[in-house]
Biotite code that builds the C-alpha atoms (Angstrom):
import biotite.structure as struc

atoms = struc.array([
    struc.Atom([131.267, 73.118, 136.389], chain_id="A", res_id=1, res_name="MET", atom_name="CA", element="C"),
    struc.Atom([130.870, 69.371, 136.097], chain_id="A", res_id=2, res_name="PHE", atom_name="CA", element="C"),
    struc.Atom([128.018, 67.346, 137.569], chain_id="A", res_id=3, res_name="HIS", atom_name="CA", element="C"),
    struc.Atom([128.325, 64.049, 139.448], chain_id="A", res_id=4, res_name="TYR", atom_name="CA", element="C"),
    struc.Atom([125.409, 61.827, 140.424], chain_id="A", res_id=5, res_name="TYR", atom_name="CA", element="C"),
    struc.Atom([125.153, 58.647, 142.441], chain_id="A", res_id=6, res_name="MET", atom_name="CA", element="C"),
    struc.Atom([122.375, 56.539, 140.920], chain_id="A", res_id=7, res_name="PHE", atom_name="CA", element="C"),
    struc.Atom([120.720, 53.415, 142.297], chain_id="A", res_id=8, res_name="TYR", atom_name="CA", element="C"),
    struc.Atom([120.177, 51.595, 139.021], chain_id="A", res_id=9, res_name="LYS", atom_name="CA", element="C"),
    struc.Atom([117.062, 49.440, 139.240], chain_id="A", res_id=10, res_name="PRO", atom_name="CA", element="C"),
    struc.Atom([116.654, 45.946, 137.826], chain_id="A", res_id=11, res_name="PHE", atom_name="CA", element="C"),
    struc.Atom([115.375, 45.942, 134.255], chain_id="A", res_id=12, res_name="GLY", atom_name="CA", element="C"),
    struc.Atom([116.821, 49.116, 132.784], chain_id="A", res_id=13, res_name="CYS", atom_name="CA", element="C"),
    struc.Atom([119.838, 49.159, 130.494], chain_id="A", res_id=14, res_name="VAL", atom_name="CA", element="C"),
    struc.Atom([122.993, 51.276, 130.709], chain_id="A", res_id=15, res_name="THR", atom_name="CA", element="C"),
    struc.Atom([122.482, 53.251, 127.515], chain_id="A", res_id=16, res_name="ALA", atom_name="CA", element="C"),
    struc.Atom([121.134, 56.552, 126.211], chain_id="A", res_id=17, res_name="ARG", atom_name="CA", element="C"),
    struc.Atom([118.396, 54.936, 124.136], chain_id="A", res_id=18, res_name="ARG", atom_name="CA", element="C"),
    struc.Atom([117.056, 51.432, 123.710], chain_id="A", res_id=19, res_name="ASP", atom_name="CA", element="C"),
    struc.Atom([114.152, 50.187, 121.582], chain_id="A", res_id=20, res_name="PRO", atom_name="CA", element="C"),
    struc.Atom([113.077, 47.530, 124.109], chain_id="A", res_id=21, res_name="ARG", atom_name="CA", element="C"),
    struc.Atom([113.899, 48.632, 127.626], chain_id="A", res_id=22, res_name="TYR", atom_name="CA", element="C"),
    struc.Atom([114.001, 51.792, 129.738], chain_id="A", res_id=23, res_name="PRO", atom_name="CA", element="C"),
    struc.Atom([117.501, 53.248, 130.026], chain_id="A", res_id=24, res_name="THR", atom_name="CA", element="C"),
    struc.Atom([119.421, 54.691, 132.956], chain_id="A", res_id=25, res_name="VAL", atom_name="CA", element="C"),
    struc.Atom([119.430, 58.065, 131.214], chain_id="A", res_id=26, res_name="MET", atom_name="CA", element="C"),
    struc.Atom([115.614, 58.149, 131.218], chain_id="A", res_id=27, res_name="ASP", atom_name="CA", element="C"),
    struc.Atom([115.920, 58.911, 134.941], chain_id="A", res_id=28, res_name="TYR", atom_name="CA", element="C"),
    struc.Atom([117.984, 62.025, 134.257], chain_id="A", res_id=29, res_name="PHE", atom_name="CA", element="C"),
    struc.Atom([115.855, 63.778, 131.608], chain_id="A", res_id=30, res_name="ARG", atom_name="CA", element="C"),
    struc.Atom([114.690, 66.320, 134.188], chain_id="A", res_id=31, res_name="GLU", atom_name="CA", element="C"),
    struc.Atom([118.291, 67.412, 134.885], chain_id="A", res_id=32, res_name="CYS", atom_name="CA", element="C"),
    struc.Atom([118.544, 69.225, 131.581], chain_id="A", res_id=33, res_name="GLY", atom_name="CA", element="C"),
    struc.Atom([122.258, 68.423, 131.292], chain_id="A", res_id=34, res_name="HIS", atom_name="CA", element="C"),
    struc.Atom([122.694, 67.124, 127.758], chain_id="A", res_id=35, res_name="GLU", atom_name="CA", element="C"),
    struc.Atom([126.247, 65.830, 128.205], chain_id="A", res_id=36, res_name="ASN", atom_name="CA", element="C"),
    struc.Atom([125.599, 63.397, 131.070], chain_id="A", res_id=37, res_name="LEU", atom_name="CA", element="C"),
    struc.Atom([126.746, 59.814, 130.546], chain_id="A", res_id=38, res_name="SER", atom_name="CA", element="C"),
    struc.Atom([127.025, 56.682, 132.674], chain_id="A", res_id=39, res_name="PRO", atom_name="CA", element="C"),
    struc.Atom([130.500, 55.985, 134.048], chain_id="A", res_id=40, res_name="ALA", atom_name="CA", element="C"),
    struc.Atom([130.803, 52.310, 133.246], chain_id="A", res_id=41, res_name="GLY", atom_name="CA", element="C"),
    struc.Atom([127.869, 49.973, 132.962], chain_id="A", res_id=42, res_name="ARG", atom_name="CA", element="C"),
    struc.Atom([125.709, 47.419, 134.710], chain_id="A", res_id=43, res_name="LEU", atom_name="CA", element="C"),
    struc.Atom([123.800, 44.778, 132.777], chain_id="A", res_id=44, res_name="ASP", atom_name="CA", element="C"),
    struc.Atom([120.006, 44.857, 132.695], chain_id="A", res_id=45, res_name="ARG", atom_name="CA", element="C"),
    struc.Atom([119.528, 42.359, 135.515], chain_id="A", res_id=46, res_name="GLN", atom_name="CA", element="C"),
    struc.Atom([122.131, 43.943, 137.812], chain_id="A", res_id=47, res_name="THR", atom_name="CA", element="C"),
    struc.Atom([121.137, 46.737, 140.150], chain_id="A", res_id=48, res_name="GLU", atom_name="CA", element="C"),
    struc.Atom([123.015, 49.123, 142.367], chain_id="A", res_id=49, res_name="GLY", atom_name="CA", element="C"),
    struc.Atom([125.615, 51.863, 142.229], chain_id="A", res_id=50, res_name="LEU", atom_name="CA", element="C"),
    struc.Atom([126.198, 53.645, 138.934], chain_id="A", res_id=51, res_name="LEU", atom_name="CA", element="C"),
    struc.Atom([127.808, 57.051, 138.465], chain_id="A", res_id=52, res_name="PHE", atom_name="CA", element="C"),
    struc.Atom([126.366, 59.525, 135.980], chain_id="A", res_id=53, res_name="ILE", atom_name="CA", element="C"),
    struc.Atom([128.551, 62.494, 135.026], chain_id="A", res_id=54, res_name="THR", atom_name="CA", element="C"),
    struc.Atom([129.499, 64.997, 132.334], chain_id="A", res_id=55, res_name="ASP", atom_name="CA", element="C"),
    struc.Atom([133.153, 64.957, 133.429], chain_id="A", res_id=56, res_name="ASP", atom_name="CA", element="C"),
    struc.Atom([134.819, 62.836, 130.740], chain_id="A", res_id=57, res_name="GLY", atom_name="CA", element="C"),
    struc.Atom([138.206, 62.785, 132.456], chain_id="A", res_id=58, res_name="LYS", atom_name="CA", element="C"),
    struc.Atom([136.742, 61.519, 135.745], chain_id="A", res_id=59, res_name="TRP", atom_name="CA", element="C"),
    struc.Atom([134.597, 59.021, 133.846], chain_id="A", res_id=60, res_name="ASN", atom_name="CA", element="C"),
    struc.Atom([137.777, 57.651, 132.231], chain_id="A", res_id=61, res_name="GLN", atom_name="CA", element="C"),
    struc.Atom([139.574, 57.547, 135.584], chain_id="A", res_id=62, res_name="LEU", atom_name="CA", element="C"),
    struc.Atom([136.768, 55.506, 137.148], chain_id="A", res_id=63, res_name="MET", atom_name="CA", element="C"),
    struc.Atom([136.221, 53.088, 134.270], chain_id="A", res_id=64, res_name="THR", atom_name="CA", element="C"),
    struc.Atom([139.420, 52.476, 132.301], chain_id="A", res_id=65, res_name="HIS", atom_name="CA", element="C"),
    struc.Atom([140.856, 48.993, 133.018], chain_id="A", res_id=66, res_name="PRO", atom_name="CA", element="C"),
    struc.Atom([144.329, 50.450, 133.594], chain_id="A", res_id=67, res_name="ASP", atom_name="CA", element="C"),
    struc.Atom([143.126, 52.122, 136.815], chain_id="A", res_id=68, res_name="HIS", atom_name="CA", element="C"),
    struc.Atom([141.985, 48.856, 138.472], chain_id="A", res_id=69, res_name="HIS", atom_name="CA", element="C"),
    struc.Atom([139.221, 50.452, 140.526], chain_id="A", res_id=70, res_name="LYS", atom_name="CA", element="C"),
    struc.Atom([137.760, 48.085, 143.122], chain_id="A", res_id=71, res_name="GLU", atom_name="CA", element="C"),
    struc.Atom([134.073, 47.322, 142.645], chain_id="A", res_id=72, res_name="LYS", atom_name="CA", element="C"),
    struc.Atom([132.129, 45.422, 145.306], chain_id="A", res_id=73, res_name="THR", atom_name="CA", element="C"),
    struc.Atom([128.907, 43.512, 144.678], chain_id="A", res_id=74, res_name="TYR", atom_name="CA", element="C"),
    struc.Atom([126.430, 41.555, 146.755], chain_id="A", res_id=75, res_name="GLU", atom_name="CA", element="C"),
    struc.Atom([125.366, 38.337, 145.054], chain_id="A", res_id=76, res_name="PHE", atom_name="CA", element="C"),
    struc.Atom([122.781, 35.604, 145.443], chain_id="A", res_id=77, res_name="THR", atom_name="CA", element="C"),
    struc.Atom([123.439, 32.397, 143.523], chain_id="A", res_id=78, res_name="ALA", atom_name="CA", element="C"),
    struc.Atom([122.013, 28.935, 143.100], chain_id="A", res_id=79, res_name="LEU", atom_name="CA", element="C"),
    struc.Atom([124.646, 26.487, 144.285], chain_id="A", res_id=80, res_name="GLY", atom_name="CA", element="C"),
    struc.Atom([127.260, 26.249, 147.007], chain_id="A", res_id=81, res_name="MET", atom_name="CA", element="C"),
    struc.Atom([130.618, 27.918, 147.581], chain_id="A", res_id=82, res_name="LEU", atom_name="CA", element="C"),
    struc.Atom([133.061, 26.050, 149.780], chain_id="A", res_id=83, res_name="ASP", atom_name="CA", element="C"),
    struc.Atom([136.527, 27.245, 150.773], chain_id="A", res_id=84, res_name="ALA", atom_name="CA", element="C"),
    struc.Atom([138.139, 25.451, 147.835], chain_id="A", res_id=85, res_name="GLU", atom_name="CA", element="C"),
    struc.Atom([135.854, 27.079, 145.263], chain_id="A", res_id=86, res_name="LYS", atom_name="CA", element="C"),
    struc.Atom([136.353, 30.499, 146.843], chain_id="A", res_id=87, res_name="ILE", atom_name="CA", element="C"),
    struc.Atom([140.138, 30.087, 146.807], chain_id="A", res_id=88, res_name="LYS", atom_name="CA", element="C"),
    struc.Atom([140.022, 29.087, 143.134], chain_id="A", res_id=89, res_name="SER", atom_name="CA", element="C"),
    struc.Atom([137.844, 32.078, 142.179], chain_id="A", res_id=90, res_name="LEU", atom_name="CA", element="C"),
    struc.Atom([140.008, 34.482, 144.192], chain_id="A", res_id=91, res_name="GLU", atom_name="CA", element="C"),
    struc.Atom([143.181, 33.221, 142.489], chain_id="A", res_id=92, res_name="SER", atom_name="CA", element="C"),
    struc.Atom([141.742, 33.650, 138.986], chain_id="A", res_id=93, res_name="GLY", atom_name="CA", element="C"),
    struc.Atom([139.757, 31.455, 136.629], chain_id="A", res_id=94, res_name="VAL", atom_name="CA", element="C"),
    struc.Atom([139.377, 31.084, 132.888], chain_id="A", res_id=95, res_name="TYR", atom_name="CA", element="C"),
    struc.Atom([136.031, 32.379, 131.657], chain_id="A", res_id=96, res_name="LEU", atom_name="CA", element="C"),
    struc.Atom([134.370, 30.582, 128.782], chain_id="A", res_id=97, res_name="LYS", atom_name="CA", element="C"),
    struc.Atom([135.749, 31.973, 125.523], chain_id="A", res_id=98, res_name="GLY", atom_name="CA", element="C"),
    struc.Atom([138.782, 33.619, 127.161], chain_id="A", res_id=99, res_name="SER", atom_name="CA", element="C"),
    struc.Atom([142.388, 32.468, 127.419], chain_id="A", res_id=100, res_name="SER", atom_name="CA", element="C"),
    struc.Atom([143.238, 35.069, 130.081], chain_id="A", res_id=101, res_name="VAL", atom_name="CA", element="C"),
    struc.Atom([142.780, 34.386, 133.794], chain_id="A", res_id=102, res_name="LEU", atom_name="CA", element="C"),
    struc.Atom([140.567, 36.755, 135.742], chain_id="A", res_id=103, res_name="THR", atom_name="CA", element="C"),
    struc.Atom([142.503, 39.077, 138.044], chain_id="A", res_id=104, res_name="ALA", atom_name="CA", element="C"),
    struc.Atom([142.707, 38.182, 141.738], chain_id="A", res_id=105, res_name="PRO", atom_name="CA", element="C"),
    struc.Atom([139.568, 39.137, 143.636], chain_id="A", res_id=106, res_name="CYS", atom_name="CA", element="C"),
    struc.Atom([138.098, 38.852, 147.114], chain_id="A", res_id=107, res_name="HIS", atom_name="CA", element="C"),
    struc.Atom([135.011, 36.790, 147.934], chain_id="A", res_id=108, res_name="ILE", atom_name="CA", element="C"),
    struc.Atom([133.138, 36.406, 151.205], chain_id="A", res_id=109, res_name="GLN", atom_name="CA", element="C"),
    struc.Atom([130.244, 33.986, 151.542], chain_id="A", res_id=110, res_name="ALA", atom_name="CA", element="C"),
    struc.Atom([127.758, 35.601, 153.920], chain_id="A", res_id=111, res_name="THR", atom_name="CA", element="C"),
    struc.Atom([124.958, 33.066, 154.070], chain_id="A", res_id=112, res_name="GLY", atom_name="CA", element="C"),
    struc.Atom([123.339, 29.903, 152.806], chain_id="A", res_id=113, res_name="ALA", atom_name="CA", element="C"),
    struc.Atom([119.716, 28.870, 152.485], chain_id="A", res_id=114, res_name="CYS", atom_name="CA", element="C"),
    struc.Atom([117.391, 27.113, 150.044], chain_id="A", res_id=115, res_name="VAL", atom_name="CA", element="C"),
    struc.Atom([115.546, 28.591, 147.082], chain_id="A", res_id=116, res_name="LEU", atom_name="CA", element="C"),
    struc.Atom([112.085, 28.530, 148.667], chain_id="A", res_id=117, res_name="SER", atom_name="CA", element="C"),
    struc.Atom([113.334, 30.835, 151.445], chain_id="A", res_id=118, res_name="GLN", atom_name="CA", element="C"),
    struc.Atom([114.488, 33.616, 149.139], chain_id="A", res_id=119, res_name="ILE", atom_name="CA", element="C"),
    struc.Atom([112.222, 33.162, 146.110], chain_id="A", res_id=120, res_name="LEU", atom_name="CA", element="C"),
    struc.Atom([109.623, 35.757, 147.251], chain_id="A", res_id=121, res_name="PRO", atom_name="CA", element="C"),
    struc.Atom([112.353, 38.426, 147.572], chain_id="A", res_id=122, res_name="SER", atom_name="CA", element="C"),
    struc.Atom([113.607, 37.981, 144.003], chain_id="A", res_id=123, res_name="LEU", atom_name="CA", element="C"),
    struc.Atom([112.498, 40.118, 141.071], chain_id="A", res_id=124, res_name="HIS", atom_name="CA", element="C"),
    struc.Atom([109.385, 38.601, 139.390], chain_id="A", res_id=125, res_name="PRO", atom_name="CA", element="C"),
    struc.Atom([111.374, 38.007, 136.205], chain_id="A", res_id=126, res_name="GLU", atom_name="CA", element="C"),
    struc.Atom([113.949, 35.981, 138.160], chain_id="A", res_id=127, res_name="ILE", atom_name="CA", element="C"),
    struc.Atom([111.244, 34.157, 140.104], chain_id="A", res_id=128, res_name="GLN", atom_name="CA", element="C"),
    struc.Atom([109.772, 32.996, 136.827], chain_id="A", res_id=129, res_name="GLU", atom_name="CA", element="C"),
    struc.Atom([113.163, 31.960, 135.465], chain_id="A", res_id=130, res_name="ALA", atom_name="CA", element="C"),
    struc.Atom([114.073, 29.926, 138.570], chain_id="A", res_id=131, res_name="THR", atom_name="CA", element="C"),
    struc.Atom([110.756, 28.341, 139.583], chain_id="A", res_id=132, res_name="ASN", atom_name="CA", element="C"),
    struc.Atom([111.590, 25.122, 137.709], chain_id="A", res_id=133, res_name="HIS", atom_name="CA", element="C"),
    struc.Atom([114.323, 24.454, 140.292], chain_id="A", res_id=134, res_name="ASN", atom_name="CA", element="C"),
    struc.Atom([113.620, 22.366, 143.380], chain_id="A", res_id=135, res_name="ARG", atom_name="CA", element="C"),
    struc.Atom([112.387, 24.403, 146.371], chain_id="A", res_id=136, res_name="PRO", atom_name="CA", element="C"),
    struc.Atom([115.264, 22.907, 148.401], chain_id="A", res_id=137, res_name="ASP", atom_name="CA", element="C"),
    struc.Atom([117.930, 23.892, 145.837], chain_id="A", res_id=138, res_name="HIS", atom_name="CA", element="C"),
    struc.Atom([120.891, 25.317, 147.791], chain_id="A", res_id=139, res_name="PRO", atom_name="CA", element="C"),
    struc.Atom([121.478, 29.069, 147.577], chain_id="A", res_id=140, res_name="VAL", atom_name="CA", element="C"),
    struc.Atom([124.577, 31.009, 148.614], chain_id="A", res_id=141, res_name="VAL", atom_name="CA", element="C"),
    struc.Atom([124.838, 34.741, 149.301], chain_id="A", res_id=142, res_name="THR", atom_name="CA", element="C"),
    struc.Atom([127.991, 36.793, 149.552], chain_id="A", res_id=143, res_name="GLY", atom_name="CA", element="C"),
    struc.Atom([130.134, 39.714, 148.503], chain_id="A", res_id=144, res_name="ARG", atom_name="CA", element="C"),
    struc.Atom([132.732, 39.877, 145.764], chain_id="A", res_id=145, res_name="ILE", atom_name="CA", element="C"),
    struc.Atom([135.252, 42.626, 145.012], chain_id="A", res_id=146, res_name="THR", atom_name="CA", element="C"),
    struc.Atom([136.808, 42.735, 141.551], chain_id="A", res_id=147, res_name="ILE", atom_name="CA", element="C"),
    struc.Atom([139.119, 45.175, 139.760], chain_id="A", res_id=148, res_name="THR", atom_name="CA", element="C"),
    struc.Atom([138.119, 44.271, 136.205], chain_id="A", res_id=149, res_name="GLU", atom_name="CA", element="C"),
    struc.Atom([134.981, 44.850, 134.184], chain_id="A", res_id=150, res_name="GLY", atom_name="CA", element="C"),
    struc.Atom([134.651, 42.035, 131.697], chain_id="A", res_id=151, res_name="ARG", atom_name="CA", element="C"),
    struc.Atom([131.216, 41.458, 130.211], chain_id="A", res_id=152, res_name="LYS", atom_name="CA", element="C"),
    struc.Atom([128.978, 39.612, 132.719], chain_id="A", res_id=153, res_name="HIS", atom_name="CA", element="C"),
    struc.Atom([132.175, 38.852, 134.634], chain_id="A", res_id=154, res_name="GLN", atom_name="CA", element="C"),
    struc.Atom([130.743, 37.869, 138.017], chain_id="A", res_id=155, res_name="ILE", atom_name="CA", element="C"),
    struc.Atom([128.012, 35.731, 136.500], chain_id="A", res_id=156, res_name="ARG", atom_name="CA", element="C"),
    struc.Atom([130.598, 33.974, 134.314], chain_id="A", res_id=157, res_name="ARG", atom_name="CA", element="C"),
    struc.Atom([133.045, 33.543, 137.208], chain_id="A", res_id=158, res_name="MET", atom_name="CA", element="C"),
    struc.Atom([130.387, 31.980, 139.401], chain_id="A", res_id=159, res_name="MET", atom_name="CA", element="C"),
    struc.Atom([129.410, 29.648, 136.595], chain_id="A", res_id=160, res_name="LYS", atom_name="CA", element="C"),
    struc.Atom([132.928, 28.172, 136.634], chain_id="A", res_id=161, res_name="THR", atom_name="CA", element="C"),
    struc.Atom([132.256, 27.257, 140.289], chain_id="A", res_id=162, res_name="ALA", atom_name="CA", element="C"),
    struc.Atom([128.926, 25.627, 139.438], chain_id="A", res_id=163, res_name="GLY", atom_name="CA", element="C"),
    struc.Atom([126.868, 28.552, 140.723], chain_id="A", res_id=164, res_name="CYS", atom_name="CA", element="C"),
    struc.Atom([124.166, 30.480, 138.854], chain_id="A", res_id=165, res_name="CYS", atom_name="CA", element="C"),
    struc.Atom([123.810, 34.121, 139.903], chain_id="A", res_id=166, res_name="VAL", atom_name="CA", element="C"),
    struc.Atom([120.146, 35.076, 140.430], chain_id="A", res_id=167, res_name="ILE", atom_name="CA", element="C"),
    struc.Atom([120.704, 38.395, 142.180], chain_id="A", res_id=168, res_name="GLY", atom_name="CA", element="C"),
    struc.Atom([123.501, 40.955, 141.774], chain_id="A", res_id=169, res_name="LEU", atom_name="CA", element="C"),
    struc.Atom([123.850, 44.430, 143.266], chain_id="A", res_id=170, res_name="LYS", atom_name="CA", element="C"),
    struc.Atom([126.879, 46.749, 143.101], chain_id="A", res_id=171, res_name="ARG", atom_name="CA", element="C"),
    struc.Atom([127.352, 48.470, 146.435], chain_id="A", res_id=172, res_name="ILE", atom_name="CA", element="C"),
    struc.Atom([130.644, 50.366, 146.040], chain_id="A", res_id=173, res_name="SER", atom_name="CA", element="C"),
    struc.Atom([133.210, 51.618, 143.544], chain_id="A", res_id=174, res_name="ILE", atom_name="CA", element="C"),
    struc.Atom([136.682, 52.784, 144.588], chain_id="A", res_id=175, res_name="ASP", atom_name="CA", element="C"),
    struc.Atom([135.555, 53.204, 148.194], chain_id="A", res_id=176, res_name="GLY", atom_name="CA", element="C"),
    struc.Atom([132.438, 55.227, 147.294], chain_id="A", res_id=177, res_name="ILE", atom_name="CA", element="C"),
    struc.Atom([129.451, 53.366, 148.753], chain_id="A", res_id=178, res_name="THR", atom_name="CA", element="C"),
    struc.Atom([125.889, 53.455, 147.515], chain_id="A", res_id=179, res_name="LEU", atom_name="CA", element="C"),
    struc.Atom([123.882, 55.712, 149.838], chain_id="A", res_id=180, res_name="ASP", atom_name="CA", element="C"),
    struc.Atom([121.602, 53.476, 151.903], chain_id="A", res_id=181, res_name="LYS", atom_name="CA", element="C"),
    struc.Atom([118.829, 56.089, 151.770], chain_id="A", res_id=182, res_name="SER", atom_name="CA", element="C"),
    struc.Atom([118.505, 55.748, 147.990], chain_id="A", res_id=183, res_name="LEU", atom_name="CA", element="C"),
    struc.Atom([115.851, 53.438, 146.600], chain_id="A", res_id=184, res_name="LYS", atom_name="CA", element="C"),
    struc.Atom([116.014, 51.796, 143.132], chain_id="A", res_id=185, res_name="PRO", atom_name="CA", element="C"),
    struc.Atom([115.589, 54.509, 140.491], chain_id="A", res_id=186, res_name="GLY", atom_name="CA", element="C"),
    struc.Atom([116.659, 57.333, 142.820], chain_id="A", res_id=187, res_name="GLU", atom_name="CA", element="C"),
    struc.Atom([119.786, 59.444, 142.551], chain_id="A", res_id=188, res_name="TRP", atom_name="CA", element="C"),
    struc.Atom([121.587, 62.272, 144.319], chain_id="A", res_id=189, res_name="LYS", atom_name="CA", element="C"),
    struc.Atom([124.324, 64.731, 143.487], chain_id="A", res_id=190, res_name="ALA", atom_name="CA", element="C"),
    struc.Atom([127.672, 64.146, 145.203], chain_id="A", res_id=191, res_name="PHE", atom_name="CA", element="C"),
    struc.Atom([131.211, 65.487, 145.097], chain_id="A", res_id=192, res_name="THR", atom_name="CA", element="C"),
    struc.Atom([133.941, 62.958, 144.306], chain_id="A", res_id=193, res_name="PRO", atom_name="CA", element="C"),
    struc.Atom([137.507, 63.252, 145.524], chain_id="A", res_id=194, res_name="ASN", atom_name="CA", element="C"),
    struc.Atom([139.254, 64.861, 142.563], chain_id="A", res_id=195, res_name="LEU", atom_name="CA", element="C"),
    struc.Atom([142.655, 64.952, 144.221], chain_id="A", res_id=196, res_name="GLY", atom_name="CA", element="C"),
    struc.Atom([144.089, 62.162, 142.035], chain_id="A", res_id=197, res_name="GLU", atom_name="CA", element="C"),
])
C-alpha cells in the first residue's frame, strides 16, 4: 500500500533527504516511519507551496517526468511591471539565459500592482533584507503563472527576461490538485490521488 502526502513546503527548506546547511523537506516526515518516501519533483529553497511526498515511484514519475507535461500553477510577487506585451512574450516562449531552447507556452495573469513599501512587511525576513536597498516606491507586480515544464529556477529566469525580479513564489496546484487552504507552511496531510491514468 503506497502513501501519498500533500505538503506545504515552507520557505527556507530544501527539497532533499539531507543537507549540511539547511533543513530538508524530509525532516518533516521523520515521524511517519516510512523509509521509502521521496519528494515528487522539487521546489527551490526560497519557493514555498505544494509538494507531493510519496513512496509510489511510478506515480512520482507520472507527476514529474517532462514527457507528461503536468500543469503547475504558482502565485508570484516580483519587482517590476508586466504589461500586456511582456505577458504575451512570456506566454509565447522566451529564451532563458544559457539555453537555446524556447520555454514552452504558458499562461500568465497579472492580479495586482503596488509599490515595494506596501508589501515589504509581508515578505520573508530574508527577502526583506535582500530587497531593502530598493526604493520604497519601486513597482511590484503580483500574479499567477501556469507552466508545463520544470527547468531549474524557470519562473525566476523567465521573469528576469521581462525585467522583473521574483521576490515571492508559491506553488498552489499541480495537475489540477490544489494545495489545501487549511494547511500552514510545514504542515502536511495524507490524500488519495486519481490513479486512473
